[in-house]
N, C-alpha and C positions, 0 to 999 in steps of 0.2 A: 834399465836404462835413463842416462841422466841428458838434459839440456839437447846439445846438437843432434848428437845418436839418435835420440829419440824423434827428431825430426826429421832425420833422414830416412829412418824405418817408415816414419809416415809416408814419406815421398815415393817409398818401391812399393807400397800398400798394392796400388792397381796390378803392378808386375805380380805380384804375390798371390792375390785373390782372381785374376783373369788369365794368367799364364800368357799375357803378350809378352813379344818378344823385347827387351829392355839393354839398352847398351848404355854404360857408365863411363863418363870422362872424368877425368881426374889426375892432380900431379901424379908423380912417383911415390909411393907410402902412402897416399890418403885412405887405402883400405878396400880399393876395388874388390880385389880377390874375397876378400872377409866377405862383403858384402854378397856376392854370387853366393857364397856357401848358405849364407842365411837365408837366401831367398830360396834355395834348393830346399832346404831343412824346413821352411815354414811352409812350402807347399804342400808338402806329405805324399809325394807322388808315388813314395816306396823304390821309385827306382835309383840309379845311379847319377853323381855330377860329372858329366862326362869333361874333360879338359884337353881344349884343343889350344897349346900352347904356342902361338907364331914367334915368341921371344928365340927362333932357332935359326937354323943356318937355311940358305935355301933349297936344299935339298931337302930338308924338314919340313920345310914349308909346302913345297911341292907335293909330297907326301898328305900334309892333313888336307890341301884343297882337293887332291885327288879321293880323299876320302868322304867328304862334304859332297863334292860333285858326284858321287855314285849314284845310280838310277836308284837304286833302292834305300839309302839313306833317310829321304824324308817321308818316304812311304812306310819305312818303320817306326820312325817318331811319331807319325799320326796313330799307328795302330797297336802299338804296343800297350798290354795291359799293365805292365810296370813302366810308368812315363817315367823317362830319363831327361834330366836338365842340360843342355849342350851349352858349355862355357865356353867361349871363341876369344880368348886372351890375346890381348895386346895387338888388336885388327891393325893397328895404324903399323907394324912393322912387317906386314906382309908386301911382296912385291908387286909394283903396279899392275903386272901382265897377269900375276895370279888374283889379284881384286876385281880385274876386267874377266878372267877367266868364270870366278864365281858370282859375278853381276850376271854375266852371258846365262848361265845355267839356270839363276834363278827364275829369270825374266821368262826363259824358255820353258820352265816347268810351268809357269802360269798360261802361257801361250797353248801349250798342249792341253791343260787344264787334268795335269795330273795331280796336282798341288795347286787348288785355289789361293788366290792370294788373300784371302780374307782368313783361310786354315793355315797358311805359311805364316800370317804375323801371329799367330796364337799357337805356336807350338812351343812356346817358353824359353826359347833361347836368349842367352844373355853372351854381350859382347864387352869388352873394356878398351878403352882408347886411352893414350897418356898423352896430357898435354901438359905445356909449362907456360911461364908469363911470358914468354915470348914467340909463343905460336897460338893459331887459332885453331881449334878444336879439327877441325876437318879442314885438311892444307892441302890436298889434292882432290883432280875430280873424280877418280875411281874410288877413294875411299868415301868420297860424299855421296856417289852412286851407290855405290854397297850398303851402306850406311842406312840411306833412304830407302831400298828396296826391300831389307829385310828386317829393320826394326823400326816397331811405331813408337817405342817411348823412348824419351833419353832423359839422362839425368846427370849433371853435372856435382861432383863431390867437393865440395870447397876445402880448401887446405888447413891444417891444423892452424895454422897462425889467425884463421878466421874461425876457429871453432874451440877457443882455449877453455871454456868451460868444461870442456870434456876431460882436460890434461888430469885433474886430482883423481877422477874415476877411474881413467886409463893406465895411472899409475899405481893404482890398487892393484887393478887386476894383473898387471906385469909382475907386481912384486907376488902376487900370491902363484902365479905360474911359475916365478922363478924359484919359489920355496918349495913346490911339488915337484919339477922336475929336477932340482939341485938337492933335494931333500934337508933344504936349511930353514930358518926360522927368525928372518928379518921382517921387524914387525913396525910397517908402514915408514913412511917420511916424515921430519921436522916440519914445522910451519915456515921454516926460513927457507929450505929446501923447493917445498912448492911454489913458494915467491919467485925463487930465482926460473924454476921451470914454466912460469906463467910470463916472466919477461922475454924468455927464449923466443926467434921466430920459427924454429923447427923447419929449416928449408927442404929437409928430407921427412918431414911431417913424422903420421904414426911409427913410422917404422925406426927413423934414427929417436925417439923420445923411446922407444921400447929398448934398442940399443944402450941408451944412456943409465934408464932404471936397471936392467940386468949388470950392466959394469959397476953401477954404484952399491947397488946390492951385493955383488962379489967382494968390494972392499968395507962391507958392513958386517959385523959379528950377530951372530945370532942374538936373538931376545933383545935386540937395539934398534932403532929408525935410522933410516938413512939420512946423513949428517952432510953440511955443505961442502966440508972437505973429502967425500968420496965422490963428488960431482968432478967430471972431467975439466982440464984444465981448459979445451977448446970452447966449452960455454961459460965457466967465468969470464973468460977475455971478452967474449963476446958480449957480454951486458954491459951497458954503460957505467961509469964507477959511481954516476949520481943516483943510480937504482941501486948498489949494492951497498951506499952505505942508507939509502932510505931501508 
């Protein structure tokens, strides 16, 4: 790991070592799903990464909340010998009444003593919440309430435009993955291309960078590096001419 990614891994170390519940904030494509997988792998709990994806229809969201509010769900999570990591993805998309139902259930668990609050916060749950430049991380009361009840650790993942020192390493990783998946032999990128990648602000973050690298690699011959001519027209046009000339 280089640069900012190493800093991020240091920040999530308490969640890895302690098993405390953690919620990840960040814009689309910054790597929240990736970090959830990393946390689960580094915990070495031998169980599964159980993903509850809230980016679904209302019917699917209702089914997810029904599973999470099952009387035996948290008891199994506490007592399982092969401990699982529960990842509740995109909790910001849950309907307000479903968030309220979840919060009420968690409060009632504590009142009945079924799962004491200190144990509830140590179950190793991970949540993710998408933010943008134009909205606050917690944009409604029910979301704020649910987050405060279930997650004691919070972390905001910076957008790629604030972590540009990661771009060379990410580009190398994506080229390597592309070669493996497509059985190709693209050999890196030219310095000019790297300079252009560093000038771009990547509004869709790491996902957008990966798509750009894979597209450029597709138009690059085996045993050759990615050249500026392989980059998308959108990327080239977005960079000021003064930067291109430089």
